[in-house]
C-alpha positions as CSV (number, residue, x, y, z in Angstrom):
1,M,24.0,0.6,7.0
2,L,21.8,0.0,4.0
3,H,19.3,2.8,3.2
4,R,16.4,2.2,0.9
5,T,14.0,4.7,-0.5
6,W,10.5,3.5,-1.7
7,H,7.7,5.5,-3.3
8,L,4.2,4.7,-2.3
9,C,1.6,6.0,-4.7
10,F,-2.1,5.5,-4.1
11,L,-5.6,6.3,-5.3
12,A,-8.7,6.2,-2.9
13,L,-12.1,5.5,-4.3
14,S,-15.5,5.3,-2.5
15,L,-17.2,1.9,-2.8
16,G,-20.4,2.8,-0.9
17,C,-21.6,0.4,1.9
18,G,-19.2,2.2,4.3
19,K,-16.1,1.0,2.4
20,M,-13.4,2.7,0.4
21,A,-10.8,1.2,-2.0
22,I,-7.2,2.3,-1.8
23,E,-5.0,1.1,-4.6
24,G,-1.5,1.9,-5.7
25,T,2.0,0.8,-6.6
26,L,5.1,0.6,-4.5
27,V,8.3,1.2,-6.4
28,D,12.0,1.7,-5.6
29,V,14.0,4.8,-6.7
30,Q,14.7,3.2,-10.1
31,G,10.9,2.9,-10.6
32,E,10.9,-0.9,-10.3
33,G,7.9,-2.5,-8.5
34,I,8.6,-4.0,-5.1
35,A,6.9,-7.5,-4.8
36,G,5.9,-9.1,-1.5
37,A,5.7,-6.0,0.7
38,M,3.0,-5.6,3.3
39,I,0.9,-2.4,3.1
40,T,-1.0,-1.7,6.2
41,S,-3.4,1.1,7.2
42,V,-2.4,2.2,10.7
43,G,-5.1,1.6,13.4
44,T,-7.3,-0.6,11.1
45,P,-7.4,-4.2,10.1
46,C,-6.8,-3.2,6.5
47,H,-3.7,-4.7,4.9
48,A,-2.5,-6.1,1.5
49,V,0.6,-7.6,0.0
50,T,2.1,-6.2,-3.2
51,D,2.1,-8.4,-6.3
52,E,5.1,-9.0,-8.6
53,T,4.8,-5.5,-10.1
54,G,4.3,-3.7,-6.7
55,K,0.6,-3.2,-7.1
56,Y,-1.8,-3.5,-4.1
57,D,-5.5,-3.0,-3.3
58,L,-7.0,-2.3,0.2
59,V,-10.6,-2.1,1.2
60,C,-11.0,0.1,4.3
61,P,-13.5,2.1,6.2
62,P,-13.9,5.7,4.8
63,G,-11.7,8.4,6.2
64,S,-8.0,9.3,6.4
65,H,-5.5,6.6,6.4
66,Q,-1.8,6.4,7.2
67,L,-0.2,3.7,5.1
68,V,2.9,1.9,6.2
69,M,5.1,-0.5,4.1
70,S,7.2,-3.3,5.5
71,K,9.2,-6.0,3.8
72,Q,11.5,-8.7,5.1
73,G,15.0,-9.0,3.7
């Protein structure tokens, strides 16, 4: 069984107009960015895909968010 550990770091900023930005970087245990991973805020339509360096940006309604990462392969 293959076990992977990823670190999800994020920053939330208020955008006004009832929206909030959540941005961050998804990295593995060696600190390398994970590209092509889906980041989703549970219970909302907010989602993003990480770029080649593992960075992502979400725009969501204000409040608390539980972020989930998934990646095929």
